[in-house]
C-alpha positions as a Markdown table, in Angstrom:
| # | Residue | x | y | z |
|---|---|---|---|---|
| 1 | Unk | 116.0 | 91.5 | 162.3 |
| 2 | Unk | 112.5 | 90.3 | 161.2 |
| 3 | Unk | 111.4 | 93.7 | 160.0 |
| 4 | Unk | 114.5 | 94.0 | 157.8 |
| 5 | Unk | 113.9 | 90.5 | 156.2 |
| 6 | Unk | 110.2 | 91.4 | 155.7 |
| 7 | Unk | 111.1 | 94.7 | 153.9 |
| 8 | Unk | 113.6 | 92.9 | 151.7 |
| 9 | Unk | 111.0 | 90.2 | 150.7 |
| 10 | Unk | 108.5 | 93.0 | 150.0 |
| 11 | Unk | 111.0 | 94.8 | 147.8 |
| 12 | Unk | 111.7 | 91.6 | 145.8 |
| 13 | Unk | 108.0 | 91.1 | 145.3 |
| 14 | Unk | 107.6 | 94.6 | 143.8 |
| 15 | Unk | 110.6 | 94.1 | 141.5 |
| 16 | Unk | 109.2 | 90.7 | 140.2 |
| 17 | Unk | 105.8 | 92.3 | 139.7 |
| 18 | Unk | 107.3 | 95.1 | 137.6 |
| 19 | Unk | 109.3 | 92.6 | 135.5 |
| 20 | Unk | 106.2 | 90.5 | 134.9 |
| 21 | Unk | 104.4 | 93.6 | 133.7 |
| 22 | Unk | 107.2 | 94.6 | 131.3 |
| 23 | Unk | 107.3 | 91.1 | 129.9 |
| 24 | Unk | 103.5 | 91.1 | 129.4 |
| 25 | Unk | 103.6 | 94.5 | 127.6 |
| 26 | Unk | 106.3 | 93.3 | 125.3 |
| 27 | Unk | 104.4 | 90.1 | 124.4 |
| 28 | Unk | 101.2 | 92.1 | 123.8 |
| 29 | Unk | 103.0 | 94.4 | 121.4 |
| 30 | Unk | 104.6 | 91.5 | 119.5 |
| 31 | Unk | 101.3 | 89.7 | 119.3 |
| 32 | Unk | 99.5 | 92.8 | 117.9 |
| 33 | Unk | 102.2 | 93.3 | 115.3 |
| 34 | Unk | 102.0 | 89.7 | 114.3 |
| 35 | Unk | 98.2 | 89.9 | 113.8 |
| 36 | Unk | 98.7 | 93.1 | 111.9 |
| 37 | Unk | 101.2 | 91.5 | 109.5 |
| 38 | Unk | 98.9 | 88.5 | 108.9 |
| 39 | Unk | 95.9 | 90.7 | 108.1 |
| 40 | Unk | 98.0 | 93.0 | 106.0 |
| 41 | Unk | 99.3 | 90.1 | 103.9 |
| 42 | Unk | 95.8 | 88.7 | 103.4 |
| 43 | Unk | 94.4 | 92.1 | 102.4 |
| 44 | Unk | 97.3 | 92.8 | 100.1 |
| 45 | Unk | 97.1 | 96.5 | 100.9 |
| 46 | Unk | 99.7 | 99.1 | 100.1 |
| 47 | Unk | 100.8 | 102.0 | 102.3 |
| 48 | Unk | 101.8 | 105.3 | 100.7 |
| 49 | Unk | 105.6 | 105.9 | 100.5 |
| 50 | Unk | 106.8 | 107.6 | 103.7 |
| 51 | Unk | 107.9 | 111.3 | 103.5 |
| 52 | Unk | 111.6 | 111.8 | 103.6 |
| 53 | Unk | 111.7 | 114.5 | 106.2 |
| 54 | Unk | 112.9 | 113.8 | 109.7 |
| 55 | Unk | 110.6 | 113.0 | 112.6 |
| 56 | Unk | 110.1 | 115.2 | 115.6 |
| 57 | Unk | 108.1 | 113.5 | 118.4 |
| 58 | Unk | 106.2 | 115.9 | 120.6 |
| 59 | Unk | 105.1 | 113.5 | 123.3 |
| 60 | Unk | 106.3 | 110.3 | 125.0 |
| 61 | Unk | 103.8 | 107.7 | 123.8 |
| 62 | Unk | 102.6 | 104.7 | 125.8 |
| 63 | Unk | 102.6 | 102.2 | 122.9 |
| 64 | Unk | 104.6 | 101.6 | 119.8 |
| 65 | Unk | 103.2 | 100.5 | 116.4 |
| 66 | Unk | 104.6 | 99.7 | 113.0 |
| 67 | Unk | 102.6 | 101.2 | 110.1 |
| 68 | Unk | 101.2 | 97.8 | 109.6 |
| 69 | Unk | 100.2 | 97.7 | 113.2 |
| 70 | Unk | 98.5 | 101.1 | 112.6 |
| 71 | Unk | 96.3 | 99.5 | 109.9 |
| 72 | Unk | 95.3 | 96.7 | 112.3 |
| 73 | Unk | 94.4 | 99.3 | 115.0 |
| 74 | Unk | 92.3 | 101.4 | 112.6 |
| 75 | Unk | 90.3 | 98.3 | 111.7 |
| 76 | Unk | 88.9 | 98.1 | 115.2 |
| 77 | Unk | 86.7 | 101.2 | 115.8 |
| 78 | Unk | 83.0 | 100.8 | 115.6 |
| 79 | Unk | 81.0 | 104.0 | 114.8 |
| 80 | Unk | 82.2 | 107.6 | 114.7 |
| 81 | Unk | 85.3 | 107.8 | 116.9 |
| 82 | Unk | 87.3 | 110.9 | 118.1 |
| 83 | Unk | 91.0 | 110.8 | 117.7 |
| 84 | Unk | 94.0 | 113.1 | 118.0 |
| 85 | Unk | 97.0 | 112.6 | 115.7 |
| 86 | Unk | 100.4 | 114.0 | 114.8 |
| 87 | Unk | 100.9 | 114.1 | 111.0 |
| 88 | Unk | 103.9 | 115.1 | 108.8 |
| 89 | Unk | 102.9 | 116.4 | 105.4 |
| 90 | Unk | 104.4 | 118.6 | 102.7 |
| 91 | Unk | 103.2 | 122.2 | 103.2 |
| 92 | Unk | 101.2 | 123.5 | 100.2 |
| 93 | Unk | 103.1 | 126.7 | 99.4 |
| 94 | Unk | 102.7 | 129.3 | 96.7 |
| 95 | Unk | 105.3 | 129.3 | 93.8 |
| 96 | Unk | 108.5 | 131.2 | 94.3 |
| 97 | Unk | 108.5 | 130.8 | 98.1 |
| 98 | Unk | 111.9 | 131.4 | 99.7 |
| 99 | Unk | 112.4 | 127.8 | 100.9 |
| 100 | Unk | 111.2 | 125.4 | 98.2 |
| 101 | Unk | 110.0 | 122.3 | 100.0 |
| 102 | Unk | 108.8 | 122.7 | 103.5 |
| 103 | Unk | 107.3 | 120.0 | 105.8 |
| 104 | Unk | 104.4 | 120.7 | 108.1 |
| 105 | Unk | 104.1 | 118.9 | 111.5 |
| 106 | Unk | 100.5 | 119.3 | 112.7 |
| 107 | Unk | 98.6 | 118.0 | 115.7 |
| 108 | Unk | 95.0 | 117.4 | 114.7 |
| 109 | Unk | 91.8 | 116.7 | 116.6 |
| 110 | Unk | 89.3 | 114.8 | 114.4 |
| 111 | Unk | 86.6 | 112.2 | 114.0 |
| 112 | Unk | 87.1 | 109.0 | 111.9 |
| 113 | Unk | 84.8 | 106.2 | 110.8 |
| 114 | Unk | 82.0 | 108.5 | 109.6 |
| 115 | Unk | 79.7 | 108.5 | 106.6 |
| 116 | Unk | 80.6 | 111.7 | 104.8 |
| 117 | Unk | 77.5 | 112.3 | 102.7 |
| 118 | Unk | 75.1 | 111.4 | 105.5 |
| 119 | Unk | 76.9 | 113.8 | 107.9 |
| 120 | Unk | 76.7 | 116.7 | 105.3 |
| 121 | Unk | 73.0 | 116.0 | 104.8 |
| 122 | Unk | 72.4 | 115.9 | 108.6 |
| 123 | Unk | 74.1 | 119.3 | 108.9 |
| 124 | Unk | 72.1 | 120.7 | 106.0 |
| 125 | Unk | 68.9 | 119.7 | 107.8 |
| 126 | Unk | 70.1 | 121.3 | 111.0 |
| 127 | Unk | 70.8 | 124.6 | 109.1 |
| 128 | Unk | 67.3 | 124.4 | 107.5 |
| 129 | Unk | 68.6 | 124.0 | 104.0 |
| 130 | Unk | 67.6 | 121.8 | 101.1 |
| 131 | Unk | 69.5 | 118.6 | 100.5 |
| 132 | Unk | 69.9 | 119.7 | 96.9 |
| 133 | Unk | 72.5 | 122.2 | 98.1 |
| 134 | Unk | 75.0 | 119.4 | 98.4 |
| 135 | Unk | 76.8 | 118.9 | 95.1 |
| 136 | Unk | 78.7 | 115.7 | 95.6 |
| 137 | Unk | 81.4 | 115.2 | 92.9 |
| 138 | Unk | 83.8 | 112.5 | 92.0 |
| 139 | Unk | 86.6 | 111.5 | 94.4 |
| 140 | Unk | 90.2 | 110.2 | 93.9 |
| 141 | Unk | 89.7 | 107.8 | 96.7 |
| 142 | Unk | 87.2 | 105.1 | 97.9 |
| 143 | Unk | 86.3 | 104.4 | 101.5 |
| 144 | Unk | 87.7 | 101.1 | 102.8 |
| 145 | Unk | 85.2 | 98.6 | 104.1 |
| 146 | Unk | 85.7 | 95.4 | 106.0 |
| 147 | Unk | 82.8 | 92.9 | 106.0 |
| 148 | Unk | 80.5 | 95.7 | 104.8 |
| 149 | Unk | 81.6 | 97.9 | 107.7 |
| 150 | Unk | 83.1 | 101.4 | 107.3 |
| 151 | Unk | 86.7 | 101.8 | 108.5 |
| 152 | Unk | 88.6 | 105.0 | 109.2 |
| 153 | Unk | 90.7 | 104.5 | 106.0 |
| 154 | Unk | 90.3 | 105.0 | 102.3 |
| 155 | Unk | 92.1 | 103.7 | 99.2 |
| 156 | Unk | 93.6 | 105.7 | 96.4 |
| 157 | Unk | 91.7 | 104.7 | 93.3 |
| 158 | Unk | 94.8 | 104.6 | 91.1 |
| 159 | Unk | 97.7 | 103.5 | 93.3 |
| 160 | Unk | 95.8 | 101.5 | 96.0 |
| 161 | Unk | 97.7 | 103.4 | 98.8 |
| 162 | Unk | 95.9 | 103.7 | 102.1 |
| 163 | Unk | 95.0 | 107.0 | 103.7 |
| 164 | Unk | 93.4 | 108.1 | 107.0 |
| 165 | Unk | 90.0 | 109.6 | 106.3 |
| 166 | Unk | 89.2 | 112.4 | 108.8 |
| 167 | Unk | 86.6 | 114.9 | 109.8 |
| 168 | Unk | 88.8 | 117.7 | 111.2 |
| 169 | Unk | 87.5 | 119.6 | 114.2 |
| 170 | Unk | 90.6 | 121.6 | 115.1 |
| 171 | Unk | 94.2 | 121.9 | 114.2 |
| 172 | Unk | 95.8 | 122.1 | 117.6 |
| 173 | Unk | 99.3 | 123.1 | 116.5 |
| 174 | Unk | 101.4 | 123.5 | 113.4 |
| 175 | Unk | 105.2 | 123.6 | 113.0 |
| 176 | Unk | 107.3 | 123.9 | 109.8 |
| 177 | Unk | 110.6 | 122.3 | 109.0 |
| 178 | Unk | 113.1 | 122.2 | 106.1 |
| 179 | Unk | 114.6 | 118.9 | 104.8 |
| 180 | Unk | 117.7 | 119.4 | 107.0 |
| 181 | Unk | 115.5 | 119.6 | 110.1 |
| 182 | Unk | 115.8 | 123.4 | 110.6 |
| 183 | Unk | 112.5 | 124.9 | 111.9 |
| 184 | Unk | 110.9 | 127.8 | 110.0 |
| 185 | Unk | 108.7 | 130.1 | 112.2 |
| 186 | Unk | 105.0 | 129.7 | 111.4 |
| 187 | Unk | 104.4 | 133.4 | 111.0 |
| 188 | Unk | 107.0 | 133.4 | 108.2 |
| 189 | Unk | 105.5 | 130.5 | 106.4 |
| 190 | Unk | 101.8 | 131.6 | 106.8 |
| 191 | Unk | 101.7 | 134.3 | 104.0 |
| 192 | Unk | 103.1 | 131.6 | 101.6 |
| 193 | Unk | 100.5 | 129.0 | 102.3 |
| 194 | Unk | 98.0 | 128.2 | 99.5 |
| 195 | Unk | 94.3 | 129.0 | 100.4 |
| 196 | Unk | 92.5 | 126.0 | 101.7 |
| 197 | Unk | 89.2 | 124.6 | 100.3 |
| 198 | Unk | 86.0 | 126.5 | 101.4 |
| 199 | Unk | 84.0 | 123.2 | 100.8 |
| 200 | Unk | 81.4 | 125.3 | 99.0 |
| 201 | Unk | 80.0 | 122.2 | 97.3 |
| 202 | Unk | 78.5 | 121.2 | 100.6 |
| 203 | Unk | 76.2 | 124.2 | 100.7 |
| 204 | Unk | 76.7 | 124.7 | 104.4 |
| 205 | Unk | 77.4 | 127.8 | 106.5 |
| 206 | Unk | 79.5 | 125.6 | 108.8 |
| 207 | Unk | 81.0 | 123.0 | 106.4 |
| 208 | Unk | 82.4 | 119.6 | 107.4 |
| 209 | Unk | 86.2 | 119.9 | 107.1 |
| 210 | Unk | 87.1 | 116.7 | 105.3 |
| 211 | Unk | 90.8 | 115.8 | 105.0 |
| 212 | Unk | 92.8 | 112.7 | 104.1 |
| 213 | Unk | 96.3 | 111.9 | 105.3 |
| 214 | Unk | 98.6 | 109.2 | 103.9 |
| 215 | Unk | 99.1 | 106.5 | 106.6 |
| 216 | Unk | 102.9 | 107.1 | 106.2 |
| 217 | Unk | 102.3 | 110.7 | 107.4 |
| 218 | Unk | 100.8 | 109.7 | 110.7 |
| 219 | Unk | 103.5 | 109.7 | 113.4 |
| 220 | Unk | 101.4 | 109.5 | 116.5 |
| 221 | Unk | 97.7 | 108.6 | 117.1 |
| 222 | Unk | 95.6 | 108.9 | 120.3 |
| 223 | Unk | 92.5 | 106.8 | 120.3 |
| 224 | Unk | 90.3 | 105.7 | 123.2 |
| 225 | Unk | 92.7 | 107.3 | 125.6 |
| 226 | Unk | 95.9 | 105.5 | 124.4 |
| 227 | Unk | 98.7 | 107.3 | 122.4 |
| 228 | Unk | 100.6 | 105.2 | 119.9 |
| 229 | Unk | 103.8 | 106.1 | 118.1 |
| 230 | Unk | 104.3 | 104.8 | 114.6 |
| 231 | Unk | 107.9 | 103.9 | 114.4 |
| 232 | Unk | 108.5 | 101.9 | 111.2 |
| 233 | Unk | 110.4 | 103.7 | 108.5 |
| 234 | Unk | 110.9 | 106.8 | 110.6 |
| 235 | Unk | 114.1 | 108.6 | 111.5 |
| 236 | Unk | 114.5 | 110.6 | 114.7 |
| 237 | Unk | 115.6 | 114.2 | 114.4 |
| 238 | Unk | 119.0 | 115.1 | 115.9 |
């Protein structure tokens, strides 16, 4: 009799522990989003309009964020930080392609929170080249600072929209979709893609691949071992 009662009590204890953990996680998420909203209002920032294409999630994330929560998360890193993210952008295709508008869903491995010009100069020194090889031009965006500290974001000079500022190390995967959600094979889209920048102004044999992504394009972000899904303003694919 006593072993049965003991097992029942142990089971109830496990159930209560799980419930407490779920309640704590929900409270943590709500608190983070509340802090994000407060900071977002104070900063008076603007996020680029979300792309209209449907979302396709490739993983089951451990945390959920609104786009405003994403801003709050991206204000936390100190120093150069490795990330992996899933981004939905409009594919840059040549004119007269067979589909018109095509959306690209890419998984990208990158670093954020870096000083671009300093990194290019460091790479020039490593390649034994003159710093004069770097021909830095004007940019349509400006790095975003908080208390004189670099953040992983930049702001559009004209619209004020925020973008994720990245040093791309590798594109891990790419998939292509039409507005209705139908997938187009990558080997069919490939010949229609515009040529990417060679970054020749850096003067490097191995250039730093610098790309920006509208925050609205980021659907998932893995940072410091935690994967977050950005859910605000997104629609799940059927």
